[in-house]
N, C-alpha and C positions, 0 to 999 in steps of 0.2 A: 443387749440386755433383754432377758426374757420377760414377757408380759405375764403378770401373775393373775390367776383366776381362782376364785373360791366357789365351790359347789356347796351351798348350805343345805343341811338336812336337819330338820327340827325334831327333837325327841322330847316334847313338852312334858315336864314333871316326872318323867321316868327316872327312877332311882333316887328321888328326893324324899327324905324321911319326914319332912315337916313343911308347913307353909310359913315362910318368913313373912314378917309383918307387911312388907311392901310387895310381895310376889303373887302373881297369878300368871304362870307361864302359858297357860292355855289361851288367856286373853292376849298376852304379849305376842305370841307367835301366830295366833289365829288358827291354831291347829289343835285338834283334840284326839284324833284317832291314833291307835297304836301303830308305830312304824314297823314295817317288815323288811326282810331282805329284798323282796320284789320292789317295794317302794324305793329302797336305796338304789337298786339297779336302774329303775326307770328314771329316777331323778338325775343320776349321773349321765345316763345316755342322752336325756333331754338337753342338759347343759352342754355336753360335749359337742352336740350338733350345732350349737350356736356360737362356739368359740372359733373365730376365724384365723387367729394368728398361728403360724406354724411353729414359731419360736416362743413357746409358752411354758409356764410352770403351773400345774393344776393341783389344787389341794381340796380334798373333801373334808368338810367341817361339820362335825356333829354338835349342834348348838342346843341350848335349853336343857332343863333337867340337870341331873348329875350323872354323867355317862357311866362312871365306874361304880355307881351304886346300883346299876341295873343288874339283874340276875346274870351270872357269868355266861349262861347259855345264850341269853339274848344279846349280850355284848359280842360274843363270838359270831352270832348270826349276822349282825349288822356290820361288824368289822370285816368279816370274810367276804361279804358281798362287795364292799368297797375295795378290798385287797385284790379281788380278781382283776380290777382295772389297773392296779399297780403292776401286777404280774405281766400284763400285756402292754405296759408302758403308755397307757393313755392317761393315767393319773400318777402324780409324783409322790404324794404323801397324804396323810390324814392328820387332822387335828381334832382334839376333843376338849370339852370344858367339863369341870367337875368340882366337887367340894374338897376342901383341904383334908377333911377327915376320912376321905374315901381313896386314899393313896397308900399303897404299901409295895413291897418288893415283888410280890406275886402278881399284883395288878399291873405294875410297870413291865414285868416280863411278858405278860399277855399283850399289852399295847405295842411293845417293841416287835413282837412276832408278826403283827398285822400291819406294820408300816406306819404307825403313828409317830410323828416327829415333834408335834407341838402339843403341850398340855397347858390349858389355861385354868387357873384356880379362881373361883369366886371368893375373893377375900372380903370385899366390901369395906371393912375397917380393921385396924389393928388394935383397937381399944376394946378390951373384953367386956366392959360395961355396955358399950354401944352394941356389940355383937349380941349380947344377952337381951338387951332391950328390943332388938329387932328380931329376936327368936331365931338366930342363925343356927344354933346347936353345935357350934364349934368355937374354938379359942384361937388366939394369935399363936399360941404354942403349936397348934395343929398346922397353921400356915407355915411356920418356920420349918417344922419337920418335913412336911410334904415338899416344900420348895427345895430343900437340900437334897432329898431323895431324887426328885425329878432331874435336877441338874447333874447329880452324881451318876445317874443312869444314861446321860447323854441326850436327854430331850431338851427342846427349846421351852423355856419356862415363860409363861404369861400370867399376869395378874389382872384381876378386875376389881376396881374400887368404886365406891359410891359417894356422892356428895349430897348432903341434906338428909341423912338418916335421922330418925327421932333422937333428940337431945345431942346430936353431934354438932360441934362448933367448927369454925374455920381452923382453929389451932389443932383440933382433933384430926381434921382432914389433911392438914399440912404434915402432921406427925405420922399419919398413915403413909403418905407418900415417902417420907424420909425413911420409915421402917422398911417399906417395900424395896426402896433403892438398895438398902443393905443386903437384901436377899438376892440381888442381881438378876432380875427378870430381863428378858430381851424385849418383851412387848407389854403394853399396858392398855387397858380400856378404862375410861372414866365415864361413869353413868350418874348424872343428876337424878335424884329420886323424883319419880312421878307418882301421883296417887292414882292407882288403877282400880277399876270397879271390881267388887267382889273380894277385896283384901281387907285384912284387919286395919291397915293404914287408912282405908277409906272410912271405916268406922271412927277412928281416932280423929280424922280430919273433920268429919261431919259433927262430931261432938265438941270440937274445939280443942281437943287434946294435942293435936299435931298441926303445925303451921308450915306448909311447904315453902321452899325458897322461891323468890321471884326470879325471873329470867336474868335480871341484872345481877342479883346476888350469886346465882349459879355460874354466870359467865365470869365474874370477878375471881371466885375461888378456883374455878377450872383453869383460868388463865395462869394463876400462880402455880398450880399443880403441873400444868404443861411446861412452864418454864423450868421447874425443878427437874422433870424427867428429861427435857431437852438438854439441860446442862450436863446430864450424865449419859447422854446419847442412848437413852432408852426410848424405843419407838412407841409412840402413842398411836395405836391403830384405830381407835374410835373414841369420840367424845359425844355422848348422847345416844339414846336409843335410835335404832333405825326407824325412819318414818315409814309407816305402813297404813293400810286402811283402818287398822285398829289403833295404832299409836299415832295419833294425829291431833289436830286442834280440838280441845275439849268442847268447843262450840259446835263441832260437827256431830250430828246425831248418831253416827256410826262409831264414834270414837270411844275407846275404853278408858281414856284418860279423864279423870275427874278434875284434877287440879295439878299444879306444879309447873316447873320451868320448861314447858314444852316450847320448842321453836324448830321449824323445819330445816333451818340452816344453823343449828346450834354450834357446831364445830367452827363454822366460819366466823361466827360472832366472837368466839374465844380467840381464834388466831388473829382476827382483826384487832382485838383489844391489845394483844401483845405488840403489834406494830404501832398502834396508837401510842403506847407508852414509850416506845423507842423514839418516835418523832417528837413527842411532847418533852421528853427529857433533853433532847438536843436543843429545842427551842428555849427551854428554861435556862440553859447554860449561856445563852446569848444575852449580854448585858445591855441591850439597847433596843429601841423600838424598831420593829421590822415590818415591812409591807408585804413582801412575798417570800415564801419558803418553797424552794424547788427540791423535790425528792426524786432522785434517779434510782430506779429499781429494776431488777431483772424481770422479764416477762412472767416468770413462774410465780412471782410474789405480788404482782401488780394488783390483783383483785383484793387481796387481804390488806394491802396498804391503803387502797381507796376506801375499803370497808363495805359491808353489806348495805346496799342502797346508798352508797357514798357517805356512810355514817362517819367515817374518820375525817374525811375532807370537811364535812359540815361542822363537826365538833371542834376541830382544830381552828377553823375560821372563826367560830363563835367564841371559843374560850380565849384565844390569844389575839383576836382582832387582826388576823393576818390572812393572806390568801395562799392556800396550799395548792401547789402545782405538782402533779405526779407525772413523771416522764419515764417512759419505758426505755431501758438501756441494757442491751444484751451483754455489754461489757462488764456490767456489775454482776458479781457472783450471787447465786441464789442465797437468800438469807441475809444479804447485806444491802445497805443503802448508802447513797451519797447525798448529803444535804448542803444546798447552796442558798444563801439568804441575800436579800436586797433591802 
């Protein structure tokens, strides 16, 4: 099996027609200068030198901004620089992220020409009221049209959604996930909303108009969303923003995060909670007092079963007055557990 590598290239705020309530791409990426073909070439060469595996799949990813909203000449400049490495077989493909209202047949033709295989759409919500409230500038109808075009032209479709947007409820977010599932994306990113410096959302937070989710609230809803996507075999490739020097604990003086459900291991918390529910549900079905619960689990899943800083073990012990014993067993299939009680 080939090892997959991503070469990230940030194009902060290029091509984006407006500032969404929650957004400050320059703060999020820590990058403000215009990207050039030379930057693309240098970045790819730097990463390639550090990839050691011979059997690998390398993808260049243009993150940030709205790539297909950039002037067509600039798109061609950046894409052609990356495509040179595809032609000499050092890079396998390109992925881009963009807005749903910046997709049409001509744009897709251009992307196909330069080896783009994956297109991620920043959907955020499928509720038009919430999209308008967040100043997204597009509708769910735009999402549906773009998604169908992308799939029809043979690209891998990705969606990005957010948890905790202004006035969004748990039901809104569950409905967004269900709506997206119907559009058949292959990959999903789930981003809890963080209040970033220099955004309209910061103003709303400081005035008391907006209250961000707690870590606990964000973990609970993200867990339910993850379960929905897992059930449909849609790969969730990220939960939570990447931890960087800028996106870090709000108590850090260099952090651009003012408030919100920041945690350096947010995805692990979400996956841990899924496993906690599985174990807790099995314990609830046992109609008698139990002293010990042994869970046999594949080595791949052991950390999530134990929980971040042993959170699952301690919570099970405290809630059910029992002793949870986690045993590594390579005979158990990944994603499965065997529960034995005494």
